[in-house]
Residue, then its C-alpha position, 0 to 999 in steps of 0.5 A: x498475560x504473562x507471569x510479571x503481569x505484562x501483555x506479550x508483544x506482538x511476536x510472541x502471539x501466535x500466529x493466525x487468522x485475521x479476524x473478520x473486519x481486518x480482512x474485510x478492511x484488508x480487501x476494501x484497501x485492495x479496492x482503494x488501490x486499484x481505484x486510485x490505479x485508475x486515476x492516477x493512470x488518468x490524472x498522470x497523462x492528463x495533467x503531466x507534470x503536475x499531475x503525475x506527482x498528484x497521482x504519487x502524492x496519492x498512492x503514497x497517501x493511502x499506502x500510509x494511510x493502511x498501514x496507520x490503519x491496520x498498523x502493519x505492514x500489510x496494510x501497506x501491502x494491500x493497496x500496492x498489491x491492488x494499485x499494480x494489479x490495475x496499471x498491468x491491465x491498463x498497460x496492455x493493450x487491447x485487439x483493437x491496439x487500443x491503451x491506456x498509458x503512452x510510451x512517454x517518459x511521464x507513463x513511465x516515471x509513473x509505473x515505475x515510481x509508484x512501484x518505488x513508493x508502494x516499496x518504501x511506505x511497506x518497508x518503513x511502516x511500522x508493525x505491531x507494538x506491544x504498547x507498553x513502555x520500550x524495555x531492554x532484555x535482560x535488565 
């Protein structure tokens, strides 16, 4: 509590190690992001126009949901990192010549669209708030 009886805002609190629960949530979101990336890679090529929109909408829903569930931007960044790792690993070809992504427009739209959606969701995700009434400094 501050001398005025109000709880300190998130900016006034010292930065420390996140709790075990928060770390577990971020790890779970990272794994969910990888799962959504793999599922989106399969769906976007199966049903081209609708599958691409479904894959990007699923990724956006996970990114926004992670940010809201954790009330932090890191909640959007954790699944975005998992999504990015999974998609980048799926784009690399194997020694046998096998690969999951073709060189079509849909694959490029999925890759670039997913990155754009991740940046938008992480940027627009609200950070922690004090939960109190909005006040202006000096008033």
